[in-house]
C-alpha positions as CSV (number, residue, x, y, z in Angstrom):
1,X,62.7,-2.2,18.3
2,X,62.0,-4.5,21.1
3,X,59.0,-2.5,22.7
4,X,57.5,-2.1,19.3
5,X,58.1,-6.1,18.6
6,X,56.2,-7.1,21.8
7,X,53.5,-4.2,21.5
8,X,53.0,-6.2,18.0
9,X,53.1,-9.9,19.4
10,X,50.5,-8.2,22.3
11,X,48.0,-6.8,19.8
12,X,48.3,-10.1,17.5
13,X,47.3,-12.1,20.8
14,X,44.7,-10.2,22.0
15,X,41.1,-10.9,21.0
16,X,39.1,-8.5,18.5
17,X,37.3,-6.9,21.4
18,X,37.0,-3.5,20.0
19,X,35.8,-5.0,16.6
20,X,33.0,-6.5,18.4
21,X,32.1,-4.0,20.7
22,X,31.9,-2.0,17.2
23,X,29.5,-4.5,16.0
24,X,27.2,-4.6,18.8
25,X,27.1,-0.9,18.7
26,X,25.3,-1.0,15.7
27,X,21.6,0.0,16.2
28,X,20.0,-2.8,14.2
29,X,22.3,-5.8,15.7
30,X,20.2,-5.9,18.8
31,X,16.7,-6.3,16.5
32,X,18.1,-8.5,14.2
33,X,19.0,-10.8,17.0
34,X,15.7,-10.7,18.8
35,X,14.2,-11.5,15.0
36,X,16.6,-14.3,14.8
37,X,15.6,-15.6,18.6
38,X,12.1,-15.8,17.3
39,X,12.3,-17.5,14.8
40,X,14.2,-20.1,16.2
41,X,11.6,-20.5,19.0
42,X,8.7,-20.6,16.3
43,X,10.4,-23.3,14.4
44,X,10.5,-25.5,17.2
45,X,7.1,-24.6,18.7
46,X,5.6,-25.5,15.0
47,X,7.7,-27.5,12.4
48,X,5.7,-25.9,9.6
49,X,7.1,-22.1,10.3
50,X,10.1,-23.2,8.2
51,X,8.3,-24.3,5.2
52,X,8.3,-22.4,2.0
53,X,5.0,-21.7,1.8
54,X,5.0,-20.5,5.1
55,X,8.0,-17.9,4.7
56,X,6.6,-16.3,1.8
57,X,3.2,-16.0,3.6
58,X,4.9,-14.0,6.3
59,X,7.3,-12.0,3.8
60,X,4.3,-11.3,1.8
61,X,2.4,-10.2,4.8
62,X,5.1,-7.8,6.1
63,X,5.3,-6.1,2.3
64,X,2.6,-3.9,2.6
65,X,3.8,-2.9,6.3
66,X,7.6,-2.7,5.0
67,X,6.8,-0.4,2.1
68,X,4.8,1.9,4.4
69,X,7.5,2.0,7.1
70,X,9.9,3.6,4.6
71,X,8.1,6.6,4.9
72,X,7.0,6.4,8.3
73,X,10.6,6.3,9.2
74,X,11.6,9.6,7.5
75,X,8.6,11.1,9.3
76,X,9.5,10.0,12.5
77,X,13.4,11.1,12.0
78,X,12.0,14.8,11.4
79,X,10.0,14.5,14.7
80,X,7.0,14.0,13.2
81,X,4.4,11.3,13.0
82,X,1.7,9.9,10.6
83,X,-1.4,7.8,11.8
84,X,-3.1,8.6,8.5
85,X,-1.5,6.1,6.6
86,X,-4.1,3.5,7.0
87,X,-7.0,5.1,5.7
88,X,-4.9,6.9,2.9
89,X,-4.0,3.5,1.6
90,X,-7.8,2.7,1.8
91,X,-8.5,5.9,-0.3
92,X,-6.2,5.4,-2.5
93,X,-6.8,2.2,-3.5
94,X,-10.8,2.6,-3.7
95,X,-9.9,5.4,-6.1
96,X,-8.0,3.4,-8.2
97,X,-10.3,0.6,-8.3
98,X,-13.4,2.4,-9.2
99,X,-11.3,4.2,-11.6
100,X,-10.7,1.0,-13.3
101,X,-14.0,0.1,-12.4
102,X,-15.6,2.5,-14.8
103,X,-13.4,1.3,-17.7
104,X,-12.9,4.7,-18.9
105,X,-9.5,5.1,-17.4
106,X,-6.5,3.3,-18.5
107,X,-5.5,0.6,-15.8
108,X,-2.0,1.7,-15.5
109,X,-3.1,5.7,-15.7
110,X,-5.8,4.5,-13.0
111,X,-2.6,3.5,-10.7
112,X,-0.5,6.4,-11.5
113,X,-3.6,8.6,-10.2
114,X,-4.2,6.6,-7.2
115,X,-0.5,7.0,-6.5
116,X,-1.0,10.6,-7.0
117,X,-4.1,11.0,-4.9
118,X,-2.0,9.2,-1.8
119,X,0.6,11.7,-2.2
120,X,-2.1,14.8,-2.4
121,X,-3.3,13.4,0.8
122,X,0.1,13.4,2.1
123,X,1.0,16.8,0.8
124,X,-2.1,18.3,2.4
125,X,-0.9,17.2,6.1
126,X,2.5,18.4,4.9
127,X,1.0,22.0,4.4
128,X,-1.0,21.6,7.5
129,X,1.9,21.0,9.7
130,X,4.3,23.1,7.9
131,X,2.1,26.2,7.3
132,X,-0.6,26.2,9.8
133,X,1.7,25.1,12.7
134,X,-0.7,22.2,13.8
135,X,0.9,19.4,15.7
136,X,1.9,16.2,13.4
137,X,-0.1,13.8,15.8
138,X,-3.4,16.0,15.4
139,X,-3.0,16.6,11.7
140,X,-2.5,13.0,10.9
141,X,-5.7,12.1,13.3
142,X,-7.9,14.2,11.5
143,X,-6.4,13.1,8.0
144,X,-7.0,9.5,9.4
145,X,-10.8,10.5,9.5
146,X,-11.0,12.6,6.4
147,X,-9.7,10.2,4.5
148,X,-11.8,7.1,5.9
149,X,-14.9,9.2,4.8
150,X,-13.3,10.0,1.4
151,X,-13.0,6.0,1.0
152,X,-17.0,5.8,1.6
153,X,-17.6,8.3,-0.7
154,X,-16.1,6.9,-3.2
155,X,-17.3,3.4,-2.8
156,X,-21.0,4.5,-2.7
157,X,-21.4,7.9,-4.2
158,X,-23.0,10.9,-2.9
159,X,-26.3,9.0,-2.1
160,X,-24.3,7.3,0.7
161,X,-25.8,3.6,-0.4
162,X,-23.8,0.9,1.3
163,X,-20.9,-0.5,-0.3
164,X,-18.1,-2.4,1.2
165,X,-15.8,-2.9,-1.7
166,X,-14.9,-2.3,-5.4
167,X,-13.5,-5.0,-7.7
168,X,-10.2,-4.7,-9.4
169,X,-10.7,-5.8,-12.9
170,X,-7.3,-6.2,-14.6
171,X,-4.8,-9.2,-14.3
172,X,-1.6,-6.6,-14.9
173,X,-2.5,-4.8,-11.8
174,X,-3.2,-7.5,-9.6
175,X,0.0,-8.9,-10.5
176,X,1.5,-5.7,-8.2
177,X,-0.1,-7.7,-4.7
178,X,-0.8,-11.2,-6.0
179,X,2.1,-11.8,-8.5
180,X,5.0,-14.4,-8.5
181,X,8.4,-14.5,-10.2
182,X,11.1,-17.3,-11.0
183,X,8.2,-20.0,-10.6
184,X,8.6,-23.8,-10.9
185,X,12.6,-23.5,-10.7
186,X,15.3,-25.9,-9.1
187,X,15.2,-23.9,-5.7
188,X,11.9,-22.5,-5.3
189,X,8.3,-24.6,-6.8
190,X,5.9,-21.7,-6.3
191,X,8.4,-18.4,-6.9
192,X,9.0,-15.2,-4.9
193,X,5.8,-13.2,-4.2
194,X,6.3,-10.0,-6.6
195,X,5.4,-7.6,-3.2
196,X,8.5,-9.1,-1.5
197,X,10.5,-7.8,-4.5
198,X,9.3,-4.7,-4.9
199,X,9.5,-4.2,-0.8
200,X,13.2,-4.9,-0.9
201,X,14.1,-2.8,-4.1
202,X,12.5,0.2,-2.2
203,X,14.4,-0.3,1.0
204,X,17.7,-0.3,-0.9
205,X,16.9,2.5,-3.1
206,X,15.8,4.7,-0.2
207,X,18.2,3.2,2.4
208,X,20.6,4.5,0.0
209,X,18.7,7.7,-0.8
210,X,19.0,9.0,3.4
211,X,22.6,7.7,3.3
212,X,24.2,9.3,0.4
213,X,22.1,12.2,-0.7
214,X,22.1,15.9,0.4
215,X,18.3,15.5,1.2
216,X,18.6,12.3,2.9
217,X,21.0,13.8,5.1
218,X,18.9,17.0,5.7
219,X,16.0,14.6,6.8
220,X,18.1,13.7,9.8
221,X,19.5,17.2,10.5
222,X,15.8,18.6,10.8
223,X,15.2,15.9,13.2
224,X,18.2,16.2,15.1
225,X,17.7,20.0,15.9
226,X,15.2,21.5,13.5
227,X,16.0,25.3,14.9
228,X,20.1,24.5,14.1
229,X,19.4,23.0,10.6
230,X,17.0,26.4,9.7
231,X,19.9,28.5,10.5
232,X,22.1,26.1,8.9
233,X,20.3,26.6,5.5
234,X,18.1,23.6,5.6
235,X,14.9,24.1,4.0
236,X,12.9,22.4,6.9
237,X,9.6,22.9,5.5
238,X,10.2,21.3,2.4
239,X,11.6,18.5,4.0
240,X,9.0,17.7,6.0
241,X,6.5,18.4,2.9
242,X,8.7,15.7,1.1
243,X,8.6,12.9,3.6
244,X,4.7,13.2,4.3
245,X,4.1,13.3,0.5
246,X,6.2,10.4,0.0
247,X,4.6,8.4,2.9
248,X,1.2,9.3,1.2
249,X,2.4,7.8,-2.2
250,X,4.1,4.5,-0.3
251,X,0.7,4.2,1.2
252,X,-1.0,4.2,-1.8
253,X,1.2,1.6,-3.1
254,X,0.6,-0.7,-0.3
255,X,-3.5,0.2,-0.6
256,X,-3.2,-0.7,-4.7
257,X,-0.8,-3.6,-3.5
258,X,-3.2,-5.3,-1.0
259,X,-6.5,-4.6,-3.8
260,X,-4.4,-6.4,-6.3
261,X,-3.9,-9.2,-3.6
262,X,-7.5,-9.5,-2.7
263,X,-8.9,-8.6,-6.0
264,X,-11.2,-5.9,-4.5
265,X,-10.6,-2.8,-3.0
266,X,-12.2,-2.8,0.6
267,X,-13.5,0.3,2.7
268,X,-11.9,-1.3,5.6
269,X,-8.5,-1.9,4.2
270,X,-6.1,-0.5,6.6
271,X,-7.9,-0.2,9.6
272,X,-5.2,-0.3,12.6
273,X,-2.1,-0.6,10.1
274,X,-0.8,2.7,10.9
275,X,-0.3,0.9,14.5
276,X,1.9,-1.8,13.3
277,X,3.6,0.4,10.8
278,X,4.8,2.7,13.8
279,X,5.7,-0.6,15.8
280,X,7.8,-1.6,13.0
281,X,9.6,1.6,12.9
282,X,9.7,2.0,16.5
283,X,11.1,-1.8,16.9
284,X,13.8,-0.9,14.5
285,X,15.4,1.7,16.6
286,X,13.6,4.8,15.3
287,X,13.3,7.8,18.1
288,X,9.9,9.2,18.8
289,X,11.4,12.5,19.4
290,X,13.5,12.5,15.7
291,X,17.1,12.5,14.6
292,X,17.4,8.7,14.8
293,X,16.3,5.6,12.7
294,X,17.1,3.6,9.7
295,X,15.2,2.0,7.0
296,X,17.0,-1.4,7.6
297,X,16.1,-1.8,11.2
298,X,12.5,-0.4,10.2
299,X,12.1,-3.6,8.2
300,X,13.3,-5.6,10.3
301,X,10.7,-4.4,12.9
302,X,8.3,-5.2,10.4
303,X,9.4,-9.0,9.7
304,X,9.2,-9.2,13.7
305,X,5.1,-7.7,13.5
306,X,4.8,-10.0,10.6
307,X,6.2,-13.2,12.3
308,X,4.4,-12.6,15.7
309,X,1.5,-12.1,13.7
310,X,2.2,-15.5,11.8
311,X,2.9,-17.2,15.1
312,X,-0.8,-16.4,16.7
313,X,-2.4,-18.2,13.3
314,X,0.1,-21.3,13.7
315,X,-0.4,-21.7,17.3
316,X,-4.0,-20.7,17.5
317,X,-3.7,-18.0,19.6
318,X,-6.7,-15.8,20.4
319,X,-6.8,-12.2,18.1
320,X,-6.9,-10.3,21.0
321,X,-3.4,-11.4,22.2
322,X,-2.4,-10.2,18.9
323,X,-3.6,-6.7,19.8
324,X,-2.4,-6.8,23.4
325,X,1.2,-8.0,22.4
326,X,1.6,-5.6,19.8
327,X,0.5,-2.6,22.3
328,X,2.5,-3.7,24.6
329,X,5.6,-4.3,22.3
330,X,5.3,-0.3,21.3
331,X,5.4,0.8,24.8
332,X,8.5,-1.4,25.3
333,X,10.2,-0.2,22.6
334,X,9.6,3.4,23.6
335,X,10.5,2.9,27.2
336,X,13.5,1.2,25.6
337,X,14.6,4.3,23.7
338,X,13.9,6.7,26.6
339,X,16.1,4.7,28.8
340,X,19.1,4.3,26.1
341,X,19.2,8.2,25.7
342,X,19.0,9.0,29.3
343,X,21.8,6.5,29.8
344,X,24.4,7.8,26.9
């Protein structure tokens, strides 16, 4: 009895190190702490960083990257990669705007067709990877060029005349990228940008999907060990078809949102955005060899990318430095992942 009482008293007096250790072992904690430090530094360097207007500008800026990072996270978890999302973004937005511009198609039907078109391009990626066994990097690199060519075709027609954009002629569709909710309240004057609400809704839905559904667990199984997953009855090809198709749909949604924000669909939309999205996913803790990664981590990574981009604007740093910084961050994140794997 005495020994038990002494043990209980010692446990009561000892600090809760195991709980703290478990907290620090959560993959997203390190990225979250980095994000918090970055925000603190920016608030010191430029007081306007924490204004309501700038905060929502940052959130709006990360919404397209965040939405696409949901699909790219699943692709990378399966051990793949998708370099075509920027071109799919542009192609789907141009198709949607073109259908609306003709005034033959109902605007929301045009949106649905645009999302379907993005999903179809993603499905082609999946079919080439699973059926023809072409490397995902090569497949999506080819689709990046193909989809950009389709973008120019949809914008200019078979004659190949110069066309840089197609107007987005519907207020309701424009609301997807340019709308606000909860305006003129006691707390918020401008309201919350609708793309931000849409992004966080999708994050919650697909985070729960990955964690609690059979298909979600199969995505991790394929990335961890595809051969073992197949032997266990996991339909690996169907899983890959799903993640690439979903990524195409989300890229199309991001494209329609971007066109709604600008009220026009531009042929140069999404150029280079695939690097920002991949950087966000890798910064968020996803491993490029597959099997690891969370949507929450990817969203925090997207927030870091958005804050860095905003910082360059507020601090009036040249654009080339932004590109160098993003590239360096990608290399550092991948190197950190490799180091962590070697030291497990």
